[in-house]
Structure formats: structure tokens, C-alpha cells
N, C-alpha and C positions, 0 to 999 in steps of 0.2 A: 781471540776470546772475542771480538767481535763476532766469528763465526758460531763461539759456544750461545750467545747473547742472543742472537737470530734465531736459532733452534730453540733457544729458553723459550721465545718470545711468542715462535712457532705452536709448539710444544703447548704451550698457555691456553691459546686461542682452541687448538685441538679439545682442551679438557675441559673449556667453556663449553664450547659448543656441542661436545658427549654430556655432558651436565645439563643443559640446557633440552638435547633431545630426549634425555632417561624422565624430566619434568613433565614433559609433553605424552598427554593418557593419549594411546592409540583409538580409544571407541571416541574423543572427542575429534581424531583427526581423522577420522572414517565419517563422522556426522558433517565435518566442514567438505570435507571431497565430496560428500552423496548432497549437498543442499547449496553448495555456493553458487552453481548458476541462476538457480531461483532468486536469490539473494542478490545476483547480480541482476538480475531482470527485473526483479522489484524494484531495486535503486535504479535502473532505468527511465522507469514510470513513475517512482513516488518519490526520486529525491531523497530518499534514507538511504545513508552509505550500507553498502552490503556488510560493511564490517560491523556495524552496530547491530542486522537482523541477527546475523549468525553469533555472536556473542549471544543477545538475549536467547536464541533458541538453545544456542548449548545450555545457555542456565538456566532459563527455563523447563527446561526438558530432561535435565540429565542427560544430555548428549542424545537425546531421542527413547531414553532409558525407562522415563517415568512412569507412572502407571497411566496418568493423564494423556500422552501423548502415545500410548501405545494402544490404549482401548478407543480414545477419542478423537487420535489425530491433532491434538491441543498443542501446539509445539511451544507456545508464548505464554500460556496459564493466563488465557484472557478469561474474564469472566461474562455472565450472560450479559446481565444491564436491560432498561427495559427495551432499547431499540433491536434487541435481537428475538427474530422471531423462525432459525432455526433450531434443531435437538438440541437437547442439553442433559447435561449429567453434574451429580453432584459428590463434591468430595469435603474433606477437609483443610482448611487453609485456615486465612485472619481466623474466623470462625467454625462451627462447626456447620456441617451439610451444605458447602456453598455451592451456590448455582454459577458450572460451566459451559462453555459454547461445545458443541461437536461437530466436526469436520467429517467429509468423506473422505478426504487425502488431506498427506502432505503439503499437497499443494494450495489449496482452498484453507488453509492455516495460513500460509505466507500471505496470501494474496489479503486475508481478514485481516491481518497484525498490519499487512502497509495501510490497508482501509481504516481500519482502527487510531492509527495515529495520524492519519491526512483529514479526517472526519472530525477529529476534535480540538475545540478551539485551545485547550489546554497547552494543545501541542503546537500552534500554530508558528510562533519563535521561532521552531527549533529548523524551521525549513528556510529559514534566511538564512541560516549557517552555511559555511564553505563544506562542500559535500564529502569534505577531505578531513572534516572537524571533528573528529570521535570520539575527542574530550568531552565537547562542546556537548554533541549527542547527550554523551554517558550522562552527565551531568545536569542536562536541561531536562533527560525523563525522569529522574532521579527526583529533579524540583517539582514538575509535572507531575510526580503522586505515583509514574507507574508500578512504584513496588514500595512497600514499606520498608524495607531492608534499608540501615545507615549508609552500610556501605556497598550497595546496589552499583553506583557510578565506579567506584571502584575496580566490584569485582569483572566488568564489563570492561574495566578499560586494560587491568590485568590479562584477559581472555585475549584481546584485542593483541595485546603487545606479545603476549607467550607464543602464541599460535601466529602471528605477522599477517592478523585478516586483513591490515588494512591498506594488504598490496588489490585487494579483489577491489577497495575505493575509487582505484583509477578508470574505473568505466570499461573493459574490457568488453562490450558490446557494442561503445558507440566510442571513437576518436576525440573529440571533444565536448564538455559541459557546453549546456546554453546558457547565451549572455542574456539577463533579465527574465528565468523560467515564468508559466505560468503560475500561480497556486492551483494545486487541485481539488476542489468541494468536492463534498457526499453529499445528494438528496437522493430520496425516492432510494435508497440501493444502490446508486448508481455515482461514480466518477465522473464529474464535468470539470468543465473551464469557461472562465467568460473571455468572450473574444476580446482584442483590443485591439485600436484600428490598426492595420497595415498589415493585420493576419492573414494567412493561407491554410490552406490544407496543407499545402506541400510545408508549410512553416511548421504546422503543428505535426504531420506526421514526423518530422528530420528530429522531433520535441520530445514526441511519446513513441517512438518506435511503432506508431500504427500505420497503416498504407492508408493514403490518400482517401481513395475509395472506400476504404470500410470505414474511413471518418463520414463521407459523404450519406452513407447506409446506414450506421448508426442514425441519423439525425434526419435523416428521410428527406435530402439534399438533392437535386440533383447535379452533375457534372457543370463546371460553368459556374455556380451560384457564388459569389464573391462575399467572405464574409462582412459582417458588421460589427461596428464594436458593441459591445452590450451581449450581443447572439449568445445562447447557452450552447455549448459543444462539449453531447458527451462522448465519453471514451470507451463505451464499450454498449453495446445492443441494448436499446432501450424494453422496457418489461410490456406484457401483455393487457395488462391493466396495471390500475392503481395501488399504492399500501393501502393495507385492511383500512388504517383512519379516511381515507378519503374515499366515499361515497358517491361523492354528484359533483358538478357545478354549475356554478348559477354565473352563465353569461354576461359579463361587462360590456359595453360600451366598448369597439374598436378591437375587441379581439376577435381573434380565428381559431379555425380547429388545430393549424400548426403549430400557436401560441401557448396553446393549452395544453397540446399531446408533450410540450417541449417542458412546460412546468412540470406537469407527472408525472414522466418521462415515463411515458407510452406511447408506443408507435403507431402511429397516426391512420396505417392501415385499418389499426384492431379500434381506434377509437369512434372509426367513421361503421365499420359493423357493428360493434356494440351498441351503434344509436342508431344503427338501420338507416343510416343516412347516404344519400349518393351521392359520385363525388364534387358535383356543383352544389351543392349543398349551403347556402347561406345562412349567417348564424344573424342573429335577432337579440339585443339586451333582452335578460331575461328569461331566454330558451335555459332548459336545464336538462344538462347531457350527464350520461350515468358514467361512471370511470371506474366501474366492476364489472 
């Protein structure tokens, strides 16, 4: 009798497993397989759970089949906004003819999605959650107004649990999560962090998965430089010029070419070149520097 009960229990499990597999959409599974590594990489850089990124991508893009995704590589339904200076397209959404961002490829869309969340104050509290708290992230996104659907959070959670997307939140690209991580900021179109007492390029390299030599190069710093509390540390290459709303800078007492280059996210050598200044140029208060 016990033997039949055991077999019956196993049979029931197999039936449940088969039913669960039938519920899964093959297009969704293909999308997950295609973009899981990109979602994990974004998680390591920005601390947005890979499960959330994948679930949002699945939901917003229809597993990559929506017109917006196929024609514009926009996987997350991100609208233009006043801070978008790239290509645009127009689709009916909450209103007719709304403006949406256009990307060169899927990777650019995933990166912009991460920057969009990291750069908006209304999402800031989400980055204090555990990287495995996908339910907290889903509900927080809905509360912060990412989508207008009243069931948006539940849809994300359902996708994550149906396709077991939380298995990617363990951080396959890194063995452990960093305690007391730095909060990423976005300015001048660039991602950066503020150095704290005791920070080193080696530590930031391990935290963000960027080689220390690249971090030094991005920030125009020499090997052996010791980070100081309050230093701006860019996590990517600075721009050749300031953004369009910054034309010139009037030098204030105590400023240096380096500090100005960090403030506006301009490569130091380009700042010198734009202003036709020699390497030994000494700033004076009131000097006017071109930023573009």
C-alpha cells in the first residue's frame, strides 16, 4: 500500500511538472536564454536584480516581439523624457503618438534601462533592498510609477516565479555581494560614485567588475593615486565635451582644470585642447573656459 502511495505521489509531481512546463511560453524561454547574461551583467554593475530586468523585458517587449522592440530595440518601453537626446520614435501608449527612445541594439537598451532606474530619485529606495528581494523591487517599481497598470507588480512576480528567474539573482558573475555598496549616480550622461574614506581602486574594481587601470584612466588619474573622501569616480570613459546646456565655465577661486573636468564629465586632455592651454596652465578666478 505504501509503495502505491509513493508511486502515486511521484506521478502527481510529474503531472504538476508537466503542467508547469506547458504553461511556459517557448518564446519567453528563448528570450530568457538570449538575454540572461546581459541581465546578470547589468545586475553586477547597477545592483538591479537580474530577475527584475528579465521580467520587465519580457513584459514590456512581449518577449522581444513588440513593434517597438523589433524596430527600435526598446525592450523596456522607456519614453523619451526631457533628458533624452538620442533617436526617437512615436507610438500610441497611454496617449496617442507618445515619444519613445530608439537604441542601436539590445545591449544599449539594457544599459539605458539600468541607468534610467539608477538616475531617477524616485527609484533610489529600491537600491537599499536585498539583491534577491524581487518582490520588493516589483512592488517598488509599481509604487514609483514605472507603469500605469494596477497589476504591474503581480505580473512581474508571476513571470519571475513561473520561469524561475530568481535563479539568476545569485550573481553568477561574482561569488559574493559587496557589503555596504556604493550608490551609483548619473550625471553628464555618465555613471559615477562618490569615494568614501578608505576606498581604493582595487576595491571599486572588485565591486563593479571594472579593471582598476580602466577606472584610473576614466578619471585621468595616475597609478598610485590614493582616493580621497568626496572624489568623483566615473565608472566609464568621460565625454569629449560637456552636454549642450553647458557652454562655458567661469573659474572660481581654488578650482583646477582637473576638478572642472570631473564636474562636467570631460576628458582632461580635451578640456586643455578646447581652450588651447598648455599643460602647465595655471587657472585664475574669473577665467572663462569653453566646455564644448
